[in-house]
mmCIF file of the N, C-alpha and C atoms, coordinates in Angstrom:
data_MODEL
# 
_entry.id   MODEL 
# 
loop_
_atom_site.group_PDB 
_atom_site.id 
_atom_site.type_symbol 
_atom_site.label_atom_id 
_atom_site.label_alt_id 
_atom_site.label_comp_id 
_atom_site.label_asym_id 
_atom_site.label_entity_id 
_atom_site.label_seq_id 
_atom_site.pdbx_PDB_ins_code 
_atom_site.Cartn_x 
_atom_site.Cartn_y 
_atom_site.Cartn_z 
_atom_site.occupancy 
_atom_site.B_iso_or_equiv 
_atom_site.pdbx_formal_charge 
_atom_site.auth_seq_id 
_atom_site.auth_comp_id 
_atom_site.auth_asym_id 
_atom_site.auth_atom_id 
_atom_site.pdbx_PDB_model_num 
ATOM 1   N N  . MET A 1 1  ? 38.373 13.614  2.986  1.00 0.00 ? 1  MET A N  1 
ATOM 2   C CA . MET A 1 1  ? 36.927 13.456  3.278  1.00 0.00 ? 1  MET A CA 1 
ATOM 3   C C  . MET A 1 1  ? 36.919 11.742  2.781  1.00 0.00 ? 1  MET A C  1 
ATOM 4   N N  . SER A 1 2  ? 36.696 11.574  3.892  1.00 0.00 ? 2  SER A N  1 
ATOM 5   C CA . SER A 1 2  ? 36.114 9.677   3.868  1.00 0.00 ? 2  SER A CA 1 
ATOM 6   C C  . SER A 1 2  ? 34.747 9.444   3.104  1.00 0.00 ? 2  SER A C  1 
ATOM 7   N N  . LYS A 1 3  ? 34.640 7.990   2.701  1.00 0.00 ? 3  LYS A N  1 
ATOM 8   C CA . LYS A 1 3  ? 33.580 7.371   2.165  1.00 0.00 ? 3  LYS A CA 1 
ATOM 9   C C  . LYS A 1 3  ? 32.423 7.972   2.902  1.00 0.00 ? 3  LYS A C  1 
ATOM 10  N N  . LEU A 1 4  ? 32.315 7.600   3.979  1.00 0.00 ? 4  LEU A N  1 
ATOM 11  C CA . LEU A 1 4  ? 31.085 7.303   4.338  1.00 0.00 ? 4  LEU A CA 1 
ATOM 12  C C  . LEU A 1 4  ? 30.682 8.867   4.289  1.00 0.00 ? 4  LEU A C  1 
ATOM 13  N N  . LYS A 1 5  ? 31.231 10.091  4.506  1.00 0.00 ? 5  LYS A N  1 
ATOM 14  C CA . LYS A 1 5  ? 31.240 11.135  4.557  1.00 0.00 ? 5  LYS A CA 1 
ATOM 15  C C  . LYS A 1 5  ? 30.698 11.635  3.934  1.00 0.00 ? 5  LYS A C  1 
ATOM 16  N N  . LYS A 1 6  ? 30.933 11.626  2.793  1.00 0.00 ? 6  LYS A N  1 
ATOM 17  C CA . LYS A 1 6  ? 30.687 11.485  0.733  1.00 0.00 ? 6  LYS A CA 1 
ATOM 18  C C  . LYS A 1 6  ? 29.798 10.523  1.254  1.00 0.00 ? 6  LYS A C  1 
ATOM 19  N N  . LEU A 1 7  ? 29.116 9.486   1.004  1.00 0.00 ? 7  LEU A N  1 
ATOM 20  C CA . LEU A 1 7  ? 28.057 9.358   1.276  1.00 0.00 ? 7  LEU A CA 1 
ATOM 21  C C  . LEU A 1 7  ? 27.206 10.044  1.794  1.00 0.00 ? 7  LEU A C  1 
ATOM 22  N N  . TYR A 1 8  ? 26.907 10.398  3.159  1.00 0.00 ? 8  TYR A N  1 
ATOM 23  C CA . TYR A 1 8  ? 26.611 11.062  4.003  1.00 0.00 ? 8  TYR A CA 1 
ATOM 24  C C  . TYR A 1 8  ? 26.232 12.403  3.888  1.00 0.00 ? 8  TYR A C  1 
ATOM 25  N N  . GLU A 1 9  ? 27.410 13.331  2.645  1.00 0.00 ? 9  GLU A N  1 
ATOM 26  C CA . GLU A 1 9  ? 26.253 14.726  2.095  1.00 0.00 ? 9  GLU A CA 1 
ATOM 27  C C  . GLU A 1 9  ? 26.131 14.185  0.829  1.00 0.00 ? 9  GLU A C  1 
ATOM 28  N N  . LYS A 1 10 ? 26.008 13.170  0.099  1.00 0.00 ? 10 LYS A N  1 
ATOM 29  C CA . LYS A 1 10 ? 25.335 12.893  -1.363 1.00 0.00 ? 10 LYS A CA 1 
ATOM 30  C C  . LYS A 1 10 ? 23.744 12.619  -0.894 1.00 0.00 ? 10 LYS A C  1 
ATOM 31  N N  . ILE A 1 11 ? 23.156 11.824  0.686  1.00 0.00 ? 11 ILE A N  1 
ATOM 32  C CA . ILE A 1 11 ? 21.890 11.473  0.821  1.00 0.00 ? 11 ILE A CA 1 
ATOM 33  C C  . ILE A 1 11 ? 21.766 12.662  1.132  1.00 0.00 ? 11 ILE A C  1 
ATOM 34  N N  . LYS A 1 12 ? 22.071 13.748  1.992  1.00 0.00 ? 12 LYS A N  1 
ATOM 35  C CA . LYS A 1 12 ? 21.532 15.487  2.392  1.00 0.00 ? 12 LYS A CA 1 
ATOM 36  C C  . LYS A 1 12 ? 21.043 15.946  1.326  1.00 0.00 ? 12 LYS A C  1 
ATOM 37  N N  . ASN A 1 13 ? 21.858 15.754  0.373  1.00 0.00 ? 13 ASN A N  1 
ATOM 38  C CA . ASN A 1 13 ? 22.297 16.690  -0.192 1.00 0.00 ? 13 ASN A CA 1 
ATOM 39  C C  . ASN A 1 13 ? 21.333 16.503  -1.628 1.00 0.00 ? 13 ASN A C  1 
ATOM 40  N N  . ASN A 1 14 ? 20.304 15.639  -2.067 1.00 0.00 ? 14 ASN A N  1 
ATOM 41  C CA . ASN A 1 14 ? 20.025 14.870  -3.084 1.00 0.00 ? 14 ASN A CA 1 
ATOM 42  C C  . ASN A 1 14 ? 19.135 13.450  -2.008 1.00 0.00 ? 14 ASN A C  1 
ATOM 43  N N  . PRO A 1 15 ? 17.799 13.865  -1.276 1.00 0.00 ? 15 PRO A N  1 
ATOM 44  C CA . PRO A 1 15 ? 17.296 12.651  -0.665 1.00 0.00 ? 15 PRO A CA 1 
ATOM 45  C C  . PRO A 1 15 ? 15.979 12.033  -1.253 1.00 0.00 ? 15 PRO A C  1 
ATOM 46  N N  . ARG A 1 16 ? 15.934 12.134  -2.659 1.00 0.00 ? 16 ARG A N  1 
ATOM 47  C CA . ARG A 1 16 ? 15.068 11.663  -3.383 1.00 0.00 ? 16 ARG A CA 1 
ATOM 48  C C  . ARG A 1 16 ? 15.257 10.538  -4.375 1.00 0.00 ? 16 ARG A C  1 
ATOM 49  N N  . ALA A 1 17 ? 16.888 10.373  -4.207 1.00 0.00 ? 17 ALA A N  1 
ATOM 50  C CA . ALA A 1 17 ? 17.716 9.037   -5.520 1.00 0.00 ? 17 ALA A CA 1 
ATOM 51  C C  . ALA A 1 17 ? 18.662 8.793   -4.203 1.00 0.00 ? 17 ALA A C  1 
ATOM 52  N N  . VAL A 1 18 ? 18.175 7.725   -2.740 1.00 0.00 ? 18 VAL A N  1 
ATOM 53  C CA . VAL A 1 18 ? 19.040 6.706   -1.789 1.00 0.00 ? 18 VAL A CA 1 
ATOM 54  C C  . VAL A 1 18 ? 18.631 6.163   -2.396 1.00 0.00 ? 18 VAL A C  1 
ATOM 55  N N  . ARG A 1 19 ? 18.991 4.846   -2.471 1.00 0.00 ? 19 ARG A N  1 
ATOM 56  C CA . ARG A 1 19 ? 19.202 3.786   -2.210 1.00 0.00 ? 19 ARG A CA 1 
ATOM 57  C C  . ARG A 1 19 ? 19.223 2.832   -0.850 1.00 0.00 ? 19 ARG A C  1 
ATOM 58  N N  . PHE A 1 20 ? 18.333 1.805   -1.091 1.00 0.00 ? 20 PHE A N  1 
ATOM 59  C CA . PHE A 1 20 ? 18.413 1.021   0.286  1.00 0.00 ? 20 PHE A CA 1 
ATOM 60  C C  . PHE A 1 20 ? 19.637 0.863   0.934  1.00 0.00 ? 20 PHE A C  1 
ATOM 61  N N  . ASN A 1 21 ? 20.861 0.240   0.213  1.00 0.00 ? 21 ASN A N  1 
ATOM 62  C CA . ASN A 1 21 ? 21.880 -0.487  0.528  1.00 0.00 ? 21 ASN A CA 1 
ATOM 63  C C  . ASN A 1 21 ? 22.727 1.358   0.709  1.00 0.00 ? 21 ASN A C  1 
ATOM 64  N N  . GLU A 1 22 ? 22.271 1.895   0.752  1.00 0.00 ? 22 GLU A N  1 
ATOM 65  C CA . GLU A 1 22 ? 23.379 3.438   0.792  1.00 0.00 ? 22 GLU A CA 1 
ATOM 66  C C  . GLU A 1 22 ? 22.744 3.705   2.104  1.00 0.00 ? 22 GLU A C  1 
ATOM 67  N N  . LEU A 1 23 ? 22.129 3.778   2.462  1.00 0.00 ? 23 LEU A N  1 
ATOM 68  C CA . LEU A 1 23 ? 21.042 4.306   3.697  1.00 0.00 ? 23 LEU A CA 1 
ATOM 69  C C  . LEU A 1 23 ? 21.095 3.258   4.959  1.00 0.00 ? 23 LEU A C  1 
ATOM 70  N N  . ASP A 1 24 ? 21.219 1.758   4.670  1.00 0.00 ? 24 ASP A N  1 
ATOM 71  C CA . ASP A 1 24 ? 21.541 1.270   5.082  1.00 0.00 ? 24 ASP A CA 1 
ATOM 72  C C  . ASP A 1 24 ? 23.353 0.633   6.029  1.00 0.00 ? 24 ASP A C  1 
ATOM 73  N N  . LYS A 1 25 ? 23.649 1.018   4.937  1.00 0.00 ? 25 LYS A N  1 
ATOM 74  C CA . LYS A 1 25 ? 25.012 1.621   4.776  1.00 0.00 ? 25 LYS A CA 1 
ATOM 75  C C  . LYS A 1 25 ? 25.659 2.604   6.506  1.00 0.00 ? 25 LYS A C  1 
ATOM 76  N N  . ILE A 1 26 ? 25.170 3.484   6.146  1.00 0.00 ? 26 ILE A N  1 
ATOM 77  C CA . ILE A 1 26 ? 25.187 5.209   6.717  1.00 0.00 ? 26 ILE A CA 1 
ATOM 78  C C  . ILE A 1 26 ? 24.762 4.526   8.073  1.00 0.00 ? 26 ILE A C  1 
ATOM 79  N N  . LEU A 1 27 ? 23.225 4.130   8.349  1.00 0.00 ? 27 LEU A N  1 
ATOM 80  C CA . LEU A 1 27 ? 22.667 4.178   9.226  1.00 0.00 ? 27 LEU A CA 1 
ATOM 81  C C  . LEU A 1 27 ? 23.323 2.525   10.122 1.00 0.00 ? 27 LEU A C  1 
ATOM 82  N N  . ARG A 1 28 ? 24.340 1.799   9.839  1.00 0.00 ? 28 ARG A N  1 
ATOM 83  C CA . ARG A 1 28 ? 24.881 1.060   10.663 1.00 0.00 ? 28 ARG A CA 1 
ATOM 84  C C  . ARG A 1 28 ? 26.519 1.402   10.669 1.00 0.00 ? 28 ARG A C  1 
ATOM 85  N N  . SER A 1 29 ? 26.781 2.582   9.991  1.00 0.00 ? 29 SER A N  1 
ATOM 86  C CA . SER A 1 29 ? 28.140 2.626   10.498 1.00 0.00 ? 29 SER A CA 1 
ATOM 87  C C  . SER A 1 29 ? 27.878 3.866   11.494 1.00 0.00 ? 29 SER A C  1 
ATOM 88  N N  . ALA A 1 30 ? 27.107 4.378   11.622 1.00 0.00 ? 30 ALA A N  1 
ATOM 89  C CA . ALA A 1 30 ? 26.052 5.457   12.838 1.00 0.00 ? 30 ALA A CA 1 
ATOM 90  C C  . ALA A 1 30 ? 26.066 4.905   14.032 1.00 0.00 ? 30 ALA A C  1 
ATOM 91  N N  . GLY A 1 31 ? 25.909 3.514   13.860 1.00 0.00 ? 31 GLY A N  1 
ATOM 92  C CA . GLY A 1 31 ? 26.166 2.951   15.172 1.00 0.00 ? 31 GLY A CA 1 
ATOM 93  C C  . GLY A 1 31 ? 24.463 2.072   15.673 1.00 0.00 ? 31 GLY A C  1 
ATOM 94  N N  . PHE A 1 32 ? 23.658 1.675   14.484 1.00 0.00 ? 32 PHE A N  1 
ATOM 95  C CA . PHE A 1 32 ? 22.134 1.256   14.638 1.00 0.00 ? 32 PHE A CA 1 
ATOM 96  C C  . PHE A 1 32 ? 22.360 0.423   14.350 1.00 0.00 ? 32 PHE A C  1 
ATOM 97  N N  . SER A 1 33 ? 21.421 -0.847  14.801 1.00 0.00 ? 33 SER A N  1 
ATOM 98  C CA . SER A 1 33 ? 21.607 -2.150  14.715 1.00 0.00 ? 33 SER A CA 1 
ATOM 99  C C  . SER A 1 33 ? 20.051 -2.278  13.467 1.00 0.00 ? 33 SER A C  1 
ATOM 100 N N  . LYS A 1 34 ? 20.501 -3.333  12.431 1.00 0.00 ? 34 LYS A N  1 
ATOM 101 C CA . LYS A 1 34 ? 19.489 -3.884  11.808 1.00 0.00 ? 34 LYS A CA 1 
ATOM 102 C C  . LYS A 1 34 ? 18.605 -5.034  12.211 1.00 0.00 ? 34 LYS A C  1 
ATOM 103 N N  . ARG A 1 35 ? 17.579 -4.748  12.266 1.00 0.00 ? 35 ARG A N  1 
ATOM 104 C CA . ARG A 1 35 ? 16.256 -6.313  12.058 1.00 0.00 ? 35 ARG A CA 1 
ATOM 105 C C  . ARG A 1 35 ? 15.506 -6.376  11.130 1.00 0.00 ? 35 ARG A C  1 
ATOM 106 N N  . GLN A 1 36 ? 15.014 -7.495  10.955 1.00 0.00 ? 36 GLN A N  1 
ATOM 107 C CA . GLN A 1 36 ? 13.658 -7.364  10.363 1.00 0.00 ? 36 GLN A CA 1 
ATOM 108 C C  . GLN A 1 36 ? 12.725 -8.757  10.924 1.00 0.00 ? 36 GLN A C  1 
ATOM 109 N N  . PRO A 1 37 ? 11.573 -8.149  11.007 1.00 0.00 ? 37 PRO A N  1 
ATOM 110 C CA . PRO A 1 37 ? 10.659 -8.525  11.775 1.00 0.00 ? 37 PRO A CA 1 
ATOM 111 C C  . PRO A 1 37 ? 10.152 -9.765  11.127 1.00 0.00 ? 37 PRO A C  1 
ATOM 112 N N  . SER A 1 38 ? 9.726  -10.944 11.694 1.00 0.00 ? 38 SER A N  1 
ATOM 113 C CA . SER A 1 38 ? 9.443  -12.192 10.936 1.00 0.00 ? 38 SER A CA 1 
ATOM 114 C C  . SER A 1 38 ? 7.845  -12.216 10.615 1.00 0.00 ? 38 SER A C  1 
ATOM 115 N N  . GLY A 1 39 ? 8.168  -12.775 9.384  1.00 0.00 ? 39 GLY A N  1 
ATOM 116 C CA . GLY A 1 39 ? 6.497  -12.935 9.012  1.00 0.00 ? 39 GLY A CA 1 
ATOM 117 C C  . GLY A 1 39 ? 6.125  -12.246 7.862  1.00 0.00 ? 39 GLY A C  1 
ATOM 118 N N  . GLY A 1 40 ? 7.818  -11.787 7.272  1.00 0.00 ? 40 GLY A N  1 
ATOM 119 C CA . GLY A 1 40 ? 7.243  -12.059 5.985  1.00 0.00 ? 40 GLY A CA 1 
ATOM 120 C C  . GLY A 1 40 ? 7.510  -10.245 5.327  1.00 0.00 ? 40 GLY A C  1 
ATOM 121 N N  . SER A 1 41 ? 7.539  -9.544  6.264  1.00 0.00 ? 41 SER A N  1 
ATOM 122 C CA . SER A 1 41 ? 7.663  -8.119  6.569  1.00 0.00 ? 41 SER A CA 1 
ATOM 123 C C  . SER A 1 41 ? 8.618  -7.297  5.172  1.00 0.00 ? 41 SER A C  1 
ATOM 124 N N  . SER A 1 42 ? 8.631  -6.223  4.891  1.00 0.00 ? 42 SER A N  1 
ATOM 125 C CA . SER A 1 42 ? 9.425  -5.969  4.061  1.00 0.00 ? 42 SER A CA 1 
ATOM 126 C C  . SER A 1 42 ? 9.868  -4.318  4.420  1.00 0.00 ? 42 SER A C  1 
ATOM 127 N N  . HIS A 1 43 ? 9.611  -4.580  5.914  1.00 0.00 ? 43 HIS A N  1 
ATOM 128 C CA . HIS A 1 43 ? 10.424 -3.372  6.329  1.00 0.00 ? 43 HIS A CA 1 
ATOM 129 C C  . HIS A 1 43 ? 11.678 -3.904  7.441  1.00 0.00 ? 43 HIS A C  1 
ATOM 130 N N  . PHE A 1 44 ? 12.243 -2.595  7.490  1.00 0.00 ? 44 PHE A N  1 
ATOM 131 C CA . PHE A 1 44 ? 13.594 -3.356  8.249  1.00 0.00 ? 44 PHE A CA 1 
ATOM 132 C C  . PHE A 1 44 ? 13.560 -1.797  9.553  1.00 0.00 ? 44 PHE A C  1 
ATOM 133 N N  . ILE A 1 45 ? 13.720 -2.157  10.860 1.00 0.00 ? 45 ILE A N  1 
ATOM 134 C CA . ILE A 1 45 ? 14.180 -1.913  11.825 1.00 0.00 ? 45 ILE A CA 1 
ATOM 135 C C  . ILE A 1 45 ? 15.555 -1.343  12.415 1.00 0.00 ? 45 ILE A C  1 
ATOM 136 N N  . TYR A 1 46 ? 15.603 -0.274  12.206 1.00 0.00 ? 46 TYR A N  1 
ATOM 137 C CA . TYR A 1 46 ? 17.304 0.383   12.705 1.00 0.00 ? 46 TYR A CA 1 
ATOM 138 C C  . TYR A 1 46 ? 16.589 1.085   13.996 1.00 0.00 ? 46 TYR A C  1 
ATOM 139 N N  . ILE A 1 47 ? 18.085 0.460   15.194 1.00 0.00 ? 47 ILE A N  1 
ATOM 140 C CA . ILE A 1 47 ? 17.531 -0.074  16.881 1.00 0.00 ? 47 ILE A CA 1 
ATOM 141 C C  . ILE A 1 47 ? 19.037 0.933   17.084 1.00 0.00 ? 47 ILE A C  1 
ATOM 142 N N  . LYS A 1 48 ? 19.086 1.864   17.535 1.00 0.00 ? 48 LYS A N  1 
ATOM 143 C CA . LYS A 1 48 ? 20.207 2.796   18.666 1.00 0.00 ? 48 LYS A CA 1 
ATOM 144 C C  . LYS A 1 48 ? 19.104 3.802   19.735 1.00 0.00 ? 48 LYS A C  1 
ATOM 145 N N  . GLU A 1 49 ? 19.987 3.082   20.807 1.00 0.00 ? 49 GLU A N  1 
ATOM 146 C CA . GLU A 1 49 ? 19.643 3.067   22.160 1.00 0.00 ? 49 GLU A CA 1 
ATOM 147 C C  . GLU A 1 49 ? 17.878 3.360   22.361 1.00 0.00 ? 49 GLU A C  1 
ATOM 148 N N  . ASP A 1 50 ? 17.431 4.597   22.103 1.00 0.00 ? 50 ASP A N  1 
ATOM 149 C CA . ASP A 1 50 ? 16.426 4.949   22.589 1.00 0.00 ? 50 ASP A CA 1 
ATOM 150 C C  . ASP A 1 50 ? 15.634 5.353   21.179 1.00 0.00 ? 50 ASP A C  1 
ATOM 151 N N  . LYS A 1 51 ? 17.192 5.374   19.691 1.00 0.00 ? 51 LYS A N  1 
ATOM 152 C CA . LYS A 1 51 ? 16.735 6.219   18.470 1.00 0.00 ? 51 LYS A CA 1 
ATOM 153 C C  . LYS A 1 51 ? 16.123 4.855   17.563 1.00 0.00 ? 51 LYS A C  1 
ATOM 154 N N  . SER A 1 52 ? 15.478 4.977   17.014 1.00 0.00 ? 52 SER A N  1 
ATOM 155 C CA . SER A 1 52 ? 14.106 3.690   15.671 1.00 0.00 ? 52 SER A CA 1 
ATOM 156 C C  . SER A 1 52 ? 13.717 4.293   15.029 1.00 0.00 ? 52 SER A C  1 
ATOM 157 N N  . LEU A 1 53 ? 14.080 3.682   13.336 1.00 0.00 ? 53 LEU A N  1 
ATOM 158 C CA . LEU A 1 53 ? 13.457 3.514   12.282 1.00 0.00 ? 53 LEU A CA 1 
ATOM 159 C C  . LEU A 1 53 ? 13.038 2.969   11.884 1.00 0.00 ? 53 LEU A C  1 
ATOM 160 N N  . SER A 1 54 ? 11.813 2.763   11.655 1.00 0.00 ? 54 SER A N  1 
ATOM 161 C CA . SER A 1 54 ? 11.093 1.865   10.523 1.00 0.00 ? 54 SER A CA 1 
ATOM 162 C C  . SER A 1 54 ? 11.390 2.173   9.238  1.00 0.00 ? 54 SER A C  1 
ATOM 163 N N  . VAL A 1 55 ? 12.077 1.366   8.114  1.00 0.00 ? 55 VAL A N  1 
ATOM 164 C CA . VAL A 1 55 ? 12.341 1.516   6.591  1.00 0.00 ? 55 VAL A CA 1 
ATOM 165 C C  . VAL A 1 55 ? 11.456 0.367   5.519  1.00 0.00 ? 55 VAL A C  1 
ATOM 166 N N  . PRO A 1 56 ? 10.288 0.513   5.077  1.00 0.00 ? 56 PRO A N  1 
ATOM 167 C CA . PRO A 1 56 ? 10.157 -0.622  4.024  1.00 0.00 ? 56 PRO A CA 1 
ATOM 168 C C  . PRO A 1 56 ? 11.653 -0.667  2.792  1.00 0.00 ? 56 PRO A C  1 
ATOM 169 N N  . PHE A 1 57 ? 11.658 -1.532  2.250  1.00 0.00 ? 57 PHE A N  1 
ATOM 170 C CA . PHE A 1 57 ? 12.819 -2.504  1.228  1.00 0.00 ? 57 PHE A CA 1 
ATOM 171 C C  . PHE A 1 57 ? 11.795 -2.318  0.036  1.00 0.00 ? 57 PHE A C  1 
ATOM 172 N N  . ASP A 1 58 ? 12.316 -0.633  -0.624 1.00 0.00 ? 58 ASP A N  1 
ATOM 173 C CA . ASP A 1 58 ? 11.686 -0.221  -1.663 1.00 0.00 ? 58 ASP A CA 1 
ATOM 174 C C  . ASP A 1 58 ? 13.298 -0.116  -2.766 1.00 0.00 ? 58 ASP A C  1 
ATOM 175 N N  . GLN A 1 59 ? 12.616 -0.560  -3.923 1.00 0.00 ? 59 GLN A N  1 
ATOM 176 C CA . GLN A 1 59 ? 13.756 -0.397  -5.390 1.00 0.00 ? 59 GLN A CA 1 
ATOM 177 C C  . GLN A 1 59 ? 12.954 0.757   -6.305 1.00 0.00 ? 59 GLN A C  1 
ATOM 178 N N  . PRO A 1 60 ? 13.954 1.451   -7.135 1.00 0.00 ? 60 PRO A N  1 
ATOM 179 C CA . PRO A 1 60 ? 15.185 1.479   -6.986 1.00 0.00 ? 60 PRO A CA 1 
ATOM 180 C C  . PRO A 1 60 ? 15.665 2.488   -5.893 1.00 0.00 ? 60 PRO A C  1 
ATOM 181 N N  . HIS A 1 61 ? 14.729 3.035   -5.235 1.00 0.00 ? 61 HIS A N  1 
ATOM 182 C CA . HIS A 1 61 ? 15.115 4.242   -4.378 1.00 0.00 ? 61 HIS A CA 1 
ATOM 183 C C  . HIS A 1 61 ? 14.174 4.577   -2.890 1.00 0.00 ? 61 HIS A C  1 
ATOM 184 N N  . ILE A 1 62 ? 14.578 4.789   -2.467 1.00 0.00 ? 62 ILE A N  1 
ATOM 185 C CA . ILE A 1 62 ? 13.821 4.808   -0.697 1.00 0.00 ? 62 ILE A CA 1 
ATOM 186 C C  . ILE A 1 62 ? 12.899 5.904   -0.764 1.00 0.00 ? 62 ILE A C  1 
ATOM 187 N N  . LYS A 1 63 ? 11.354 6.047   -0.408 1.00 0.00 ? 63 LYS A N  1 
ATOM 188 C CA . LYS A 1 63 ? 11.098 7.262   0.085  1.00 0.00 ? 63 LYS A CA 1 
ATOM 189 C C  . LYS A 1 63 ? 11.491 8.467   0.536  1.00 0.00 ? 63 LYS A C  1 
ATOM 190 N N  . ARG A 1 64 ? 11.312 9.858   -0.029 1.00 0.00 ? 64 ARG A N  1 
ATOM 191 C CA . ARG A 1 64 ? 11.858 10.248  0.922  1.00 0.00 ? 64 ARG A CA 1 
ATOM 192 C C  . ARG A 1 64 ? 11.943 10.939  2.460  1.00 0.00 ? 64 ARG A C  1 
ATOM 193 N N  . ILE A 1 65 ? 10.957 10.399  2.720  1.00 0.00 ? 65 ILE A N  1 
ATOM 194 C CA . ILE A 1 65 ? 10.342 11.257  4.497  1.00 0.00 ? 65 ILE A CA 1 
ATOM 195 C C  . ILE A 1 65 ? 11.278 10.066  5.096  1.00 0.00 ? 65 ILE A C  1 
ATOM 196 N N  . TYR A 1 66 ? 11.868 8.489   4.737  1.00 0.00 ? 66 TYR A N  1 
ATOM 197 C CA . TYR A 1 66 ? 12.221 7.624   5.415  1.00 0.00 ? 66 TYR A CA 1 
ATOM 198 C C  . TYR A 1 66 ? 13.957 8.169   5.495  1.00 0.00 ? 66 TYR A C  1 
ATOM 199 N N  . VAL A 1 67 ? 14.257 8.873   4.561  1.00 0.00 ? 67 VAL A N  1 
ATOM 200 C CA . VAL A 1 67 ? 15.574 9.328   4.299  1.00 0.00 ? 67 VAL A CA 1 
ATOM 201 C C  . VAL A 1 67 ? 15.792 10.538  5.107  1.00 0.00 ? 67 VAL A C  1 
ATOM 202 N N  . GLU A 1 68 ? 15.030 11.573  5.007  1.00 0.00 ? 68 GLU A N  1 
ATOM 203 C CA . GLU A 1 68 ? 15.143 12.355  6.197  1.00 0.00 ? 68 GLU A CA 1 
ATOM 204 C C  . GLU A 1 68 ? 15.088 12.042  7.786  1.00 0.00 ? 68 GLU A C  1 
ATOM 205 N N  . ARG A 1 69 ? 13.743 11.622  7.871  1.00 0.00 ? 69 ARG A N  1 
ATOM 206 C CA . ARG A 1 69 ? 14.388 11.214  9.147  1.00 0.00 ? 69 ARG A CA 1 
ATOM 207 C C  . ARG A 1 69 ? 15.352 10.035  9.640  1.00 0.00 ? 69 ARG A C  1 
ATOM 208 N N  . ALA A 1 70 ? 16.188 9.699   8.888  1.00 0.00 ? 70 ALA A N  1 
ATOM 209 C CA . ALA A 1 70 ? 17.180 9.194   9.066  1.00 0.00 ? 70 ALA A CA 1 
ATOM 210 C C  . ALA A 1 70 ? 18.243 10.283  9.419  1.00 0.00 ? 70 ALA A C  1 
ATOM 211 N N  . ILE A 1 71 ? 18.031 10.940  8.466  1.00 0.00 ? 71 ILE A N  1 
ATOM 212 C CA . ILE A 1 71 ? 19.193 12.180  8.144  1.00 0.00 ? 71 ILE A CA 1 
ATOM 213 C C  . ILE A 1 71 ? 18.942 12.903  9.621  1.00 0.00 ? 71 ILE A C  1 
ATOM 214 N N  . GLU A 1 72 ? 17.991 13.401  10.053 1.00 0.00 ? 72 GLU A N  1 
ATOM 215 C CA . GLU A 1 72 ? 17.599 13.363  11.363 1.00 0.00 ? 72 GLU A CA 1 
ATOM 216 C C  . GLU A 1 72 ? 18.487 12.864  12.647 1.00 0.00 ? 72 GLU A C  1 
ATOM 217 N N  . LEU A 1 73 ? 18.280 11.592  13.036 1.00 0.00 ? 73 LEU A N  1 
ATOM 218 C CA . LEU A 1 73 ? 18.914 10.762  13.233 1.00 0.00 ? 73 LEU A CA 1 
ATOM 219 C C  . LEU A 1 73 ? 19.831 10.700  13.363 1.00 0.00 ? 73 LEU A C  1 
ATOM 220 N N  . ILE A 1 74 ? 21.057 11.038  12.158 1.00 0.00 ? 74 ILE A N  1 
ATOM 221 C CA . ILE A 1 74 ? 22.379 10.247  12.124 1.00 0.00 ? 74 ILE A CA 1 
ATOM 222 C C  . ILE A 1 74 ? 23.238 11.968  12.236 1.00 0.00 ? 74 ILE A C  1 
ATOM 223 N N  . GLY A 1 75 ? 22.753 13.060  12.027 1.00 0.00 ? 75 GLY A N  1 
ATOM 224 C CA . GLY A 1 75 ? 23.072 13.721  11.667 1.00 0.00 ? 75 GLY A CA 1 
ATOM 225 C C  . GLY A 1 75 ? 24.436 14.351  12.678 1.00 0.00 ? 75 GLY A C  1 
ATOM 226 N N  . ASP A 1 76 ? 24.083 13.987  13.896 1.00 0.00 ? 76 ASP A N  1 
ATOM 227 C CA . ASP A 1 76 ? 25.363 14.291  14.871 1.00 0.00 ? 76 ASP A CA 1 
ATOM 228 C C  . ASP A 1 76 ? 26.751 13.925  14.824 1.00 0.00 ? 76 ASP A C  1 
ATOM 229 N N  . CYS A 1 77 ? 26.337 12.173  14.192 1.00 0.00 ? 77 CYS A N  1 
ATOM 230 C CA . CYS A 1 77 ? 27.813 11.651  14.656 1.00 0.00 ? 77 CYS A CA 1 
ATOM 231 C C  . CYS A 1 77 ? 28.302 12.101  12.571 1.00 0.00 ? 77 CYS A C  1 
ATOM 232 N N  . PHE A 1 78 ? 27.718 12.747  11.721 1.00 0.00 ? 78 PHE A N  1 
ATOM 233 C CA . PHE A 1 78 ? 28.376 12.976  11.027 1.00 0.00 ? 78 PHE A CA 1 
ATOM 234 C C  . PHE A 1 78 ? 29.060 14.402  10.371 1.00 0.00 ? 78 PHE A C  1 
ATOM 235 N N  . GLU A 1 79 ? 28.391 15.397  11.714 1.00 0.00 ? 79 GLU A N  1 
ATOM 236 C CA . GLU A 1 79 ? 28.591 17.027  11.112 1.00 0.00 ? 79 GLU A CA 1 
ATOM 237 C C  . GLU A 1 79 ? 29.880 17.064  12.218 1.00 0.00 ? 79 GLU A C  1 
ATOM 238 N N  . GLU A 1 80 ? 29.605 16.168  13.232 1.00 0.00 ? 80 GLU A N  1 
ATOM 239 C CA . GLU A 1 80 ? 31.053 16.721  14.152 1.00 0.00 ? 80 GLU A CA 1 
ATOM 240 C C  . GLU A 1 80 ? 32.052 16.854  13.587 1.00 0.00 ? 80 GLU A C  1 
ATOM 241 N N  . GLU A 1 81 ? 32.499 15.650  12.427 1.00 0.00 ? 81 GLU A N  1 
ATOM 242 C CA . GLU A 1 81 ? 33.979 15.257  12.104 1.00 0.00 ? 81 GLU A CA 1 
ATOM 243 C C  . GLU A 1 81 ? 33.844 16.741  11.272 1.00 0.00 ? 81 GLU A C  1 
# 
């Protein structure tokens, strides 16, 4: 099992304890591009084709709702393997 697959399973099984860098790694490996709007915003926007997700930069963990939305968007990429 690859490291990314293990990380995906960890995120999927416990969405309350996900750090921003972990979610960033998994979204970027799924083909999403990341950008931060100008003007000092604390949100990052991930875009892939017609899908988009806005995630606030929270420490130490991201809120569960953002993690669940990310899992919905990337589920196809990691469940096929």
